[in-house]
N, C-alpha and C positions, 0 to 999 in steps of 0.2 A: 547790496547790490544797487546798479544805478540803471535806471530805465533810459530809453532813448532820447527822452526830453531832458535828461540830467537829474530826475528826481531821484533821490536816495531812498532805498527800501531796506528795512531792517526786519530779519526774521529771527525768531527764537528757535525755529525748527523748519525743516522742509515743509513747504506748504501741503496740507492735506485735503483741502476743500477749495476747488477752483471753480470760478465761474469765467467762461471765456466769451467775449463779445465779438470776436473776429473768426469768421467762417473758415479760413485757411489755416489759421493758429489752432482752432479746435481740431481740425484733421491731424495736425502736426502732433498734439496733445496725445490723441489716441495712438498715432504711429510710434510715439515714444513708450507706450504701454501704461498710460496714466488713466485708462478708463474708470478705475474705482475712485479716483480723485476728483474727477470732473462731476460737479453737483448741479451746473446750469450752463446752458448755452442759447444762442439766439435762434429765431425762427429760420434764419438763413443757414445755419450749421448743419449741413445735408448729408455730409460723409464724414465716416463711414457709415452708410444708411442703416445697417442693422443696430449698430452700437449707439448712435445718436437718437434713434426712435425712443429709448428707454430714459433719456436725460430730460429733466424738466426745462421747459422753454420759457425765456424771460423776455418775450416779444423780439422786436427787431434791433438792428444795429443802431439805428437813428432813433428809436423810442423805447429803450429798455424800460421795463417795469422795475424801478428802482425800490419799491417797497418789497416786492418779491425778492430782489437780490438781497437785500438786507435781511430777509426772513430766511434765506439760505445759508446764512453765517458763513461766508467764505473767508479763507485766510489769504486768498489771492484773487485779484481780478485781472484778466489779461484784455487789454484793448489796444486799440491803434488810433493814431492821430487823425487819418483821414476816414477810416471807417466810422468812427464814433463821435459823437458831440462833445465838446469840451465842457459844457454845461453840466452833462450827466456825469462825467468824470470828476469834476469839481465837487458836484453834490455827494457822491459817494465817497470821495475821499474826506469830505467835511464830516460824513457820518463815521468816521474812523475805520474804513475800509483801505486796506493796501492795494494799490493798483499799478501794475506794471503797463506803461503805454509805449507802444512800438512805433517807430517812424521809419518807413520803408520805402524808399524812393529809388532804389537800385538793388541788384542782385547781391552786391557786396553788404549793403545794409541789411538785406534779408538774411544773409549768411550770419552776420554778427548777432542779429537778434535771435536767431535759432540757437545759436551757441548759448547766449546769455540765458534765455528760457529754460534750455537743457540743464545749464549749471545750477540755476535758481531752484530746479526741481529734482536735482540728483540723478540726472539722467545724461550726464555728458558723455559716458562711454557709448550709450545708446545711440546718440547723435553723430558720433564721429564718423561712420561709414557714410552717412548723408553730406556731411560737410566736405569729406574727401571727394566724393562723387562731384560735387558742384564745383570744387576747385579744379578738378580734371576736366571738366567741361568748359570752364573758363580759360583754361590753359591752350585750348584749341583755337587756332586762327579761322575767322569766318572764311569760307570758301569764296565768297563774292560779295562785293558791296553794291547797294542799291538804294534809291530813294523811295522812301515808303510812307504812305498815309495811312492810318489805322483809325477806323470809325469806331465810336463807343455808344453812340446814340443817334437816333434819328428822330424829326419832328419835335425839336429842331435837330439837325444834323450837328453832331459834337464829335471831336477828335481827340486822339491821345497826343497831349503836349509832351515836349522834351523832358520836363522834370517830373516824370512819372515811372513807377516800376515797370510797368508794361513797355515803355519806351526803351529802358534800359535792358530788358530781357532781348528785345528786338535788336538793339544795338550791339549787344554781345554776340548776336548771330549774323551781323552783317547789314544791318538797316540803318541808314541815315534817315531820321525824321526829317521830312521835307517841309513842315510847318516852320513858321518864322521862330526865331529865337530871341527873346522870350516870347511865348504865344499863349501862355496860362497853362494851366494843368490840362484843361479839357476844353480848348477854345470852340466856339461856334463858327462853323464856316460852311456857306453854301456850296453845293456841288460845282458850281461855276468858279468859285474861288479855289477848290481843290483841283480842278481841271487845269487852271492857270499856273498851279505850282509844278505841273509835269510830273507827277510821281512814276516811277518805275512800276510800282505794284500798289494795289489799295487792298488792305485787309479788312474782313468784316468778321469779327469775332462773334459767338453765339451767346455771350454774356458780357455785360448785364443785360444789353438788348439782344434779342433772339434774331440776328440777321440770319437770311436764308439765302437759297440760291435765287429767288425772285428778286431780292434786293441787289445781287451781283448783276443779274441781267438788266436792271435799271441803269447800272452804272458803266455799263458797256461803253467803250470809247474815251472813258476818263483816264485810262491807265492801260499800258500793254498787257498787264496781268492784274486780274482781280480774284481773290480767293476768300471763301469762306474758311473760318479757322477755329480751333478751340479755344474758347474765352477763359475756362478755368486754367488752362496751361499758361495763359498770358498773364493772368492777374493773380493767382493764388500761389503765395509763396509758402513753402513747406516741403513735404517730401516729393512734390511733383517738379521741383526746380530742375533736376538733371534731365528729366524727360522733356521739360518744356525747352530747355537749350538744345537738345538733340532734335526735337521736332521742328522748331523754328530755323535751325541752322539748315536743316534738310530743305524746308519750304524756300527759304531765302536764296539757297543755292540755285534753285531751279530744277532740283531733281525731280519734284512732284508735279512740275508743270505740264 
């Protein structure tokens, strides 16, 4: 197998002990029916709640406990280029562990990674309905196009740049990112700078920063529409992709205004 960074992985058998360092992919592994093979996850792997509660935690995505991971003796670690630090991946690989690193900046890349992971773990047939559902959603044309700015953090204010998975989810649903191209993955822009871009809509997801209606009220006047929205649907790739595309297509169409 080859991961998204071009690293070749060789297996003598289907991996049976998996450590996953990516919350959304942990959800996907459980969805594939691999609960018994998952031996380690991060503190941020929170769904499915009942099942992850019983799995050993190896700290966070940015500071995994390498010694604990080694002690778990995984035959596969699943990581992500953005979620996890390169130095941790390099150190774990140097210790002789096999690591699949995903790089997901679009819905198409997410779909390809989900297919590869399923194939690697002997679950291609289980993944097929999800892949087909994603393809069906992508085949639907957006109802309406509009210019959108999506916040990702505040203090300082940070925004979703164009070269990100979240931006591509929105683009598939009819959003044109109003930030400059290129503007970096998550550029810092003050509210006055966002107002100057004249977005049709500002989105305030509840993850990773928990934006609320109070934040929306503070931004009144910066755009005709300001919406609080589901951050996991926007940023988590896996079994929730079809619902994400349905939800944001509906929101951007103006149906929920």
